C-alpha positions as CSV (number, residue, x, y, z in Angstrom):
1,M,7.4,-3.2,3.3
2,T,4.4,-4.6,5.1
3,P,2.0,-6.9,3.1
4,F,-0.5,-4.0,2.9
5,E,2.2,-1.6,1.6
6,Q,3.1,-4.2,-1.1
7,R,-0.5,-4.4,-2.2
8,W,-0.8,-0.6,-2.0
9,L,2.3,-0.4,-4.3
10,A,0.7,-2.9,-6.7
11,E,-2.5,-0.8,-6.9
12,A,-0.4,2.4,-7.5
13,T,1.4,0.5,-10.3
14,R,-2.0,-0.4,-11.8
15,L,-3.2,3.2,-11.8
16,R,0.1,4.3,-13.4
17,E,-0.1,1.8,-16.2
18,H,-3.8,2.6,-16.8
19,A,-2.7,6.2,-17.4
20,L,0.6,5.7,-19.2
21,G,0.2,2.3,-20.8
22,P,2.1,-1.0,-20.1
23,A,5.6,-0.6,-18.5
24,D,8.8,-2.2,-19.9
25,D,8.6,-5.1,-17.5
26,A,10.3,-8.0,-19.2
27,A,12.9,-8.4,-16.4
28,A,10.4,-7.9,-13.7
29,V,8.1,-10.5,-15.2
30,R,10.9,-13.0,-15.4
31,A,11.9,-12.4,-11.8
32,A,8.3,-12.7,-10.7
33,R,7.8,-16.0,-12.5
34,A,11.1,-17.3,-11.1
35,G,9.9,-16.6,-7.6
36,A,6.9,-18.9,-8.1
37,G,3.9,-18.5,-5.8
38,K,0.3,-17.6,-6.6
39,L,-0.7,-14.9,-9.1
40,E,-1.1,-12.2,-6.4
41,Q,2.4,-12.9,-5.1
42,R,3.8,-12.5,-8.6
43,L,1.9,-9.3,-9.1
44,L,3.4,-7.9,-5.9
45,F,6.8,-9.1,-6.9
46,R,6.5,-7.4,-10.3
47,A,5.3,-4.1,-8.8
48,A,8.1,-4.1,-6.3
49,A,10.6,-4.8,-9.1
50,L,9.2,-1.8,-11.1
51,A,8.8,0.5,-8.1
52,E,12.3,2.0,-8.0
53,K,12.5,2.6,-11.7
54,N,9.1,4.2,-12.1
55,G,9.3,6.3,-8.9
56,L,6.4,4.8,-7.0
57,L,8.6,3.4,-4.2
58,G,10.0,6.9,-3.5
59,A,6.5,8.4,-3.9
60,L,5.2,6.0,-1.2
61,T,7.8,7.2,1.2
62,H,7.2,10.8,0.4
63,R,3.4,10.4,0.8
64,K,4.0,9.1,4.3
65,Q,6.2,12.1,5.1
66,H,3.7,14.6,3.7
67,A,0.9,13.0,5.7
68,A,3.0,13.2,8.9
69,Y,3.8,16.9,8.3
70,I,0.2,17.8,7.5
71,L,-1.0,16.0,10.7
72,L,1.7,17.8,12.7
73,V,0.6,21.2,11.5
74,A,-3.1,20.4,11.8
75,G,-2.5,19.1,15.3
76,V,-0.8,22.3,16.4
77,L,-3.7,24.4,14.9
78,A,-6.2,22.1,16.6
79,L,-4.5,22.7,20.0
80,M,-4.6,26.4,19.4
81,A,-8.3,26.3,18.5
82,G,-9.1,24.4,21.6
83,A,-7.1,26.8,23.8
84,T,-8.8,29.7,22.1
85,A,-12.3,28.2,22.7
86,A,-11.6,27.6,26.4
87,T,-10.2,31.1,26.9
88,A,-13.3,32.6,25.1
89,V,-15.9,30.8,27.2
90,L,-14.2,31.5,30.6
91,G,-13.0,35.1,29.9
92,D,-10.6,37.0,32.1
93,G,-12.5,36.5,35.4
94,G,-13.9,39.9,35.4
95,R,-17.5,38.7,35.1
96,P,-19.2,35.4,36.1
97,V,-19.2,32.5,33.7
98,N,-22.5,31.5,32.3
99,V,-22.3,27.7,32.6
100,V,-24.9,27.0,29.8
101,W,-22.9,29.2,27.4
102,A,-19.7,27.7,28.5
103,M,-20.8,24.1,27.8
104,G,-22.3,25.2,24.5
105,G,-19.0,26.8,23.5
106,L,-16.9,23.9,24.5
107,L,-19.1,21.0,23.3
108,G,-21.8,22.4,20.9
109,L,-20.0,22.2,17.6
110,N,-18.2,19.0,18.6
111,T,-21.4,17.3,19.5
112,L,-23.1,18.4,16.3
113,T,-20.3,17.2,14.0
114,L,-20.2,13.9,15.9
115,L,-23.9,13.3,15.4
116,L,-23.5,14.1,11.7
117,W,-20.7,11.7,11.4
118,L,-22.7,8.9,13.0
119,A,-25.7,9.7,10.7
120,G,-23.4,9.4,7.7
121,R,-22.7,5.8,8.6
122,W,-26.2,4.8,7.7
123,L,-27.8,7.7,5.8
124,P,-26.9,8.7,2.2
125,V,-25.6,12.2,3.1
126,G,-22.8,12.4,0.5
127,Q,-19.3,11.1,0.6
128,S,-18.4,8.7,3.4
129,G,-16.1,9.8,6.2
130,S,-16.0,13.4,7.3
131,L,-15.4,17.0,6.1
132,I,-12.0,17.2,8.0
133,G,-11.0,13.8,6.5
134,H,-11.8,15.0,3.0
135,L,-10.0,18.2,3.5
136,W,-6.9,16.3,4.7
137,L,-7.1,14.1,1.6
138,R,-7.5,17.1,-0.7
139,L,-4.5,18.9,1.0
140,Q,-2.3,15.8,0.4
141,Q,-3.3,15.8,-3.3
142,K,-2.4,19.5,-3.6
143,L,0.9,19.0,-1.9
144,G,1.8,16.0,-4.0
145,D,3.9,17.8,-6.5
146,T,4.6,14.7,-8.6
147,Q,2.4,12.4,-10.5
148,P,3.7,9.3,-8.7
149,I,2.6,10.7,-5.4
150,A,-0.9,11.4,-6.9
151,W,-1.1,7.7,-7.9
152,V,-0.1,6.5,-4.5
153,I,-2.7,8.7,-2.8
154,Q,-5.4,7.6,-5.3
155,A,-4.4,3.9,-4.8
156,E,-5.0,4.2,-1.0
157,A,-8.4,5.8,-1.7
158,D,-9.3,3.0,-4.1
159,I,-8.3,0.4,-1.5
160,A,-10.5,2.0,1.1
161,R,-13.3,2.1,-1.5
162,Q,-12.9,-1.6,-2.4
163,R,-13.0,-2.6,1.2
164,R,-15.9,-0.2,1.9
165,A,-13.8,1.3,4.6
166,T,-13.6,5.0,3.4
167,F,-15.9,5.9,6.3
168,W,-13.4,4.5,8.9
169,W,-10.3,5.6,6.9
170,L,-11.2,9.3,6.8
171,G,-13.1,9.2,10.2
172,R,-9.7,8.6,11.9
173,I,-8.5,12.0,10.8
174,S,-11.6,13.8,11.9
175,H,-11.7,12.2,15.3
176,A,-8.0,12.7,15.8
177,M,-8.3,16.5,15.0
178,W,-11.4,16.9,17.3
179,L,-9.7,15.0,20.1
180,T,-6.7,17.2,19.8
181,T,-8.9,20.3,19.9
182,L,-10.8,19.1,23.0
183,F,-7.5,18.2,24.7
184,G,-6.2,21.7,24.1
185,A,-9.4,23.1,25.5
186,L,-9.1,20.8,28.6
187,V,-5.5,21.8,29.3
188,T,-6.4,25.5,28.9
189,L,-9.5,25.1,31.0
190,I,-7.7,23.5,33.9
191,F,-4.8,26.1,33.7
192,L,-7.2,29.1,33.7
193,L,-9.3,27.6,36.6
194,A,-6.1,27.0,38.6
195,T,-4.8,30.6,38.1
196,R,-7.9,32.8,38.0
197,R,-10.9,33.3,40.2
198,Y,-14.2,32.6,38.4
199,G,-17.8,32.7,39.5
200,F,-20.5,30.5,37.8
201,V,-24.1,31.5,37.1
202,W,-27.0,30.7,34.8
203,E,-29.4,33.2,33.4
204,T,-32.9,33.0,31.9
205,T,-35.9,35.1,31.2
206,I,-38.6,32.6,30.6
207,L,-37.5,29.2,31.9
208,P,-38.2,28.1,35.5
209,P,-35.2,27.2,37.8
210,E,-36.2,23.5,37.9
211,V,-35.1,23.2,34.2
212,F,-31.5,24.1,35.1
213,V,-31.6,21.8,38.1
214,R,-32.6,18.8,36.0
215,L,-30.2,19.8,33.2
216,T,-27.3,20.0,35.6
217,Q,-28.1,16.8,37.3
218,A,-28.6,15.0,34.0
219,L,-25.3,16.1,32.7
220,G,-23.6,15.4,36.0
221,A,-25.0,11.9,36.5
222,L,-22.3,10.0,34.5
223,P,-19.4,12.0,35.9
224,A,-20.8,11.5,39.4
225,A,-21.0,7.8,38.8
226,L,-17.3,7.9,37.9
227,G,-16.5,9.6,41.2
228,A,-16.5,13.3,40.3
229,S,-18.0,15.9,42.7
230,M,-21.1,17.6,41.1
231,P,-23.3,20.6,42.1
232,D,-26.4,19.6,44.0
233,A,-29.9,21.3,43.6
234,R,-29.1,24.0,46.1
235,M,-25.9,25.0,44.3
236,V,-27.8,25.2,41.0
237,L,-30.5,27.4,42.5
238,D,-27.9,29.6,44.1
239,A,-26.1,30.0,40.8
240,G,-29.3,31.5,39.4
241,G,-29.0,34.5,41.7
242,A,-27.5,37.9,40.8
243,T,-24.0,37.0,42.1
244,P,-22.1,33.7,42.3
245,V,-21.6,31.9,45.6
246,D,-18.0,31.6,46.5
247,A,-18.4,28.2,48.3
248,D,-19.7,26.6,45.1
249,R,-16.8,27.5,42.8
250,H,-15.0,24.2,43.2
251,A,-18.1,22.1,42.5
252,W,-18.9,24.1,39.3
253,S,-15.3,23.9,38.1
254,A,-15.3,20.1,38.6
255,W,-18.7,19.9,36.8
256,L,-17.3,21.9,33.8
257,V,-14.1,19.8,33.5
258,A,-15.9,16.5,34.0
259,T,-18.6,17.1,31.4
260,L,-15.9,18.1,28.9
261,V,-14.0,14.9,29.5
262,V,-17.0,12.6,29.7
263,Y,-19.1,14.0,26.8
264,G,-16.4,15.5,24.7
265,I,-13.1,13.7,24.9
266,G,-14.5,10.3,25.9
267,P,-16.8,9.8,22.8
268,R,-14.2,11.1,20.4
269,A,-11.5,8.8,21.8
270,A,-13.9,5.9,21.5
271,C,-14.7,6.7,17.9
272,L,-11.1,7.2,17.0
273,A,-10.3,3.8,18.5
274,L,-13.2,2.2,16.6
275,C,-12.1,3.8,13.3
276,H,-8.5,2.7,13.8
277,Y,-9.6,-0.8,14.5
278,Q,-11.9,-1.0,11.5
279,W,-9.3,0.5,9.1
280,R,-6.7,-1.9,10.5
281,R,-9.0,-4.9,9.8
282,A,-9.7,-3.6,6.3
283,R,-6.0,-3.3,5.6
284,Q,-5.3,-6.8,6.8
285,A,-8.2,-8.2,4.8
286,F,-7.4,-6.4,1.6
287,R,-6.3,-8.5,-1.4
288,L,-5.8,-7.5,-5.0
289,D,-8.9,-7.8,-7.1
290,L,-7.6,-10.3,-9.6
291,T,-10.8,-9.8,-11.8
292,L,-9.7,-6.3,-12.8
293,P,-8.8,-6.1,-16.5
294,H,-5.2,-5.0,-15.7
295,Y,-4.5,-8.1,-13.6
296,L,-6.3,-10.4,-16.0
297,T,-3.9,-9.1,-18.7
298,L,-0.9,-9.7,-16.6
299,Q,-2.0,-13.2,-15.6
300,A,-1.2,-14.7,-19.0
301,R,2.4,-13.5,-18.6
302,L,3.0,-14.1,-14.9
303,Q,1.2,-17.4,-14.7
304,P,1.2,-18.9,-18.1
305,D,-0.6,-22.1,-19.0
306,S,2.7,-23.9,-19.3
307,E,3.0,-24.0,-15.5
308,H,-0.1,-26.1,-15.3
309,T,0.2,-28.2,-18.4
310,G,3.9,-28.3,-19.0
311,I,3.8,-26.6,-22.5
312,R,1.5,-23.8,-23.4
313,S,0.7,-25.5,-26.7
314,Q,0.7,-29.2,-27.3
315,A,1.1,-28.8,-31.1
316,P,4.7,-29.9,-31.9
317,A,4.0,-29.7,-35.7
318,H,3.9,-25.9,-35.3
319,L,7.3,-25.6,-33.7
320,P,10.6,-25.4,-35.7
321,R,12.8,-28.5,-35.7
322,F,16.1,-28.7,-33.9
323,H,19.1,-28.8,-36.3
324,A,22.3,-30.8,-35.5
325,G,25.4,-31.9,-37.5
326,H,25.2,-29.0,-40.0
327,R,24.6,-25.2,-40.0
328,D,23.3,-22.6,-42.4
329,G,26.0,-20.0,-42.9
330,P,29.8,-19.6,-42.4
331,D,31.9,-21.8,-40.2
332,D,34.3,-19.3,-38.7
333,G,32.7,-19.1,-35.3
334,G,34.0,-21.0,-32.3
335,P,32.2,-22.2,-29.1
336,C,29.5,-19.7,-28.0
337,L,27.6,-19.3,-24.8
338,M,24.2,-17.5,-24.8
339,A,21.6,-16.6,-22.1
340,L,17.9,-17.0,-22.8
341,E,15.6,-14.9,-20.5
342,L,17.6,-15.3,-17.3
343,A,16.4,-13.6,-14.1
344,D,18.6,-10.7,-12.9
345,D,19.8,-12.7,-9.8
346,L,21.7,-15.1,-12.0
347,P,25.2,-13.7,-12.8
348,W,26.2,-13.4,-16.4
349,P,28.6,-14.5,-17.8
350,P,28.6,-17.4,-15.3
351,P,31.8,-17.9,-13.2
352,G,34.1,-20.5,-14.7
353,F,33.2,-19.9,-18.3
354,P,35.6,-18.0,-20.6
355,P,34.2,-14.5,-21.1
356,T,35.3,-14.6,-24.7
357,R,32.6,-17.2,-25.5
358,D,29.8,-15.0,-24.1
359,A,27.3,-14.0,-26.8
360,G,25.2,-12.0,-24.2
361,R,21.7,-12.2,-22.9
362,I,18.5,-12.6,-24.9
363,D,15.8,-10.8,-23.0
364,S,13.9,-8.8,-25.6
365,R,12.7,-8.9,-29.2
366,E,15.7,-6.7,-30.3
367,A,18.2,-9.0,-28.5
368,R,16.7,-12.0,-30.3
369,H,17.1,-10.4,-33.7
370,Q,20.7,-9.4,-32.9
371,A,21.6,-12.9,-31.7
372,L,20.2,-14.5,-34.9
373,D,22.0,-11.9,-37.1
374,Q,25.3,-12.6,-35.4
375,L,25.0,-16.3,-35.6
376,A,23.9,-16.1,-39.3
377,L,27.0,-13.9,-40.0
378,H,29.6,-15.9,-38.1
379,G,28.1,-19.2,-37.1
380,A,29.2,-21.3,-34.1
381,E,31.0,-24.6,-33.7
382,R,29.3,-25.3,-30.4
383,L,26.3,-23.2,-29.1
384,L,25.3,-23.6,-25.4
385,V,22.0,-21.9,-24.6
386,A,21.5,-21.2,-20.8
387,I,17.9,-21.2,-19.6
388,D,16.4,-20.3,-16.2
389,A,15.6,-23.6,-14.6
390,R,13.0,-22.0,-12.4
391,L,10.8,-20.9,-15.3
392,S,8.5,-23.1,-17.3
393,P,9.1,-23.4,-21.1
394,D,6.9,-21.7,-23.6
395,R,6.5,-22.0,-27.4
396,G,8.5,-18.8,-28.0
397,A,11.6,-20.0,-26.0
398,L,11.5,-23.4,-27.6
399,A,11.1,-22.0,-31.1
400,L,14.0,-19.7,-30.6
401,I,16.3,-22.5,-29.4
402,A,15.4,-24.5,-32.5
403,E,16.0,-21.4,-34.7
404,L,19.4,-20.8,-33.1
405,S,20.5,-24.3,-33.7
406,R,20.3,-23.7,-37.5
407,Y,23.5,-21.6,-37.2
408,A,25.7,-23.9,-35.1
409,S,27.3,-27.2,-35.8
410,D,26.2,-28.5,-32.5
411,T,23.7,-27.0,-29.9
412,A,23.0,-27.8,-26.3
413,V,20.8,-26.4,-23.5
414,W,21.9,-25.8,-20.0
415,S,19.4,-25.5,-17.1
416,Y,21.1,-22.7,-15.2
417,G,20.3,-21.6,-11.7
418,V,18.7,-23.2,-8.7
419,P,17.4,-26.6,-9.7
420,A,13.7,-26.5,-10.5
421,D,11.1,-28.8,-8.9
422,P,10.9,-32.2,-10.6
423,A,7.7,-31.3,-12.4
424,R,9.2,-28.2,-14.0
425,Q,12.3,-30.1,-15.0
426,Q,10.1,-32.6,-16.7
427,H,8.3,-29.8,-18.5
428,W,11.6,-28.6,-20.0
429,R,12.5,-32.2,-21.0
430,D,9.2,-32.6,-22.7
431,G,9.4,-29.3,-24.4
432,L,12.9,-29.8,-25.7
433,A,11.8,-33.2,-27.0
434,Q,9.1,-31.5,-29.0
435,I,11.8,-29.7,-31.1
436,D,13.8,-33.0,-31.3
437,L,16.7,-31.8,-29.0
438,P,18.4,-35.0,-27.9
439,A,18.4,-35.8,-24.2
440,S,22.2,-35.9,-24.4
441,R,22.2,-32.2,-25.3
442,H,20.3,-31.1,-22.3
443,F,22.6,-30.5,-19.3
444,E,21.2,-30.0,-15.8
445,T,24.6,-29.4,-14.1
446,E,27.2,-26.6,-14.6
447,A,30.1,-29.1,-14.8
448,A,28.5,-31.1,-17.7
449,A,27.6,-27.9,-19.6
450,R,31.1,-26.4,-19.2
451,Q,32.8,-29.7,-20.2
452,W,30.7,-29.9,-23.4
453,L,31.3,-26.3,-24.4
454,E,35.1,-26.5,-23.8
455,P,36.1,-30.2,-24.0
456,P,39.4,-31.2,-22.5
457,H,41.0,-31.7,-25.9
458,A,40.0,-28.2,-27.1
């Protein structure tokens, strides 16, 4: 996924958890913390880890497909609308074409909606964007037959609102549809002019001919500057007669096509490019709002204080004490290997260790109770607790290690996985020292840990 799609997914995850409550994310949080990085990066990692399980990843893909299908159907309808408009204003060639009505039919509604869209950028005329854009968004919501898709759609709308880019986001859809309509009208106009014989006139009851001369010249000034052939004053006066002049047909046809391109297609294409540029900028600049309550709640778990100060609490008197040389309970247990909150990318049981010594993973409250119950019931001669070397210690992990040591004759800790940075290694050493674990019982290599668990004489 692109960086924007990752943040989009995180926003959809936030909306889902706001509606349904916190997710079961213990494994995702551990993996995110192991990946290091700043808080936003960990939030993105957590959202990606949860996405397949909660359906949001598939919803993101389906939403893109739905949007593509809707745009395809809407594009076909827009082409048909443009073709119909061009056919209506030209007719079948049986009677002359009124150039004023033709231009009004081809550009009138388009110009009015374009002016309203421009006014909406600065005037409080309701929702930002456009009517077509909001209809497109509403249709997506109707076709989104699952709740995950609804969250994905709402997340994109929230992103546009946070970046104050809703006007540009929905404006792209409006301009794209109008541009398609005008293109359909242009193609049909050229086809009809090439295959039928049309005459061009203007009609009035109260206006003087000079009005139409000035209007035609004003509309034709820009196309003429671009090299198009436009009717002159004589042609305009001739078109005001009872019958069209055959010699002027080509000039009026060029005027009609050129004005449609210059005053219809040109502005819409420019607005579409502007909206696309502004929305792209907004997407690239978007970052998660870490001041939102949802992200503030996750911060304590994804970026705990222990990563900055070494241990979340500097109060060793409140931590249980490590036990060695004796155990509380029976002594029928042998060597035992146990994993404490390991990330999913670390294989378990680790290669090279006897699987019969595996006591499983401890990654939830229930798993902690089960581990303590099993050790209390059977005990252990040697207990090796594997920790994720990439994580920082917290009081809960240290307290559990101390509690587990009560039921083993000897207990050691193994820093499993990719070696942590020196500062994080020192945090673990300091934390384990707070529960009185001897330095000789903290192994930072697999070979030393395996040799201690299964000594050569065993």
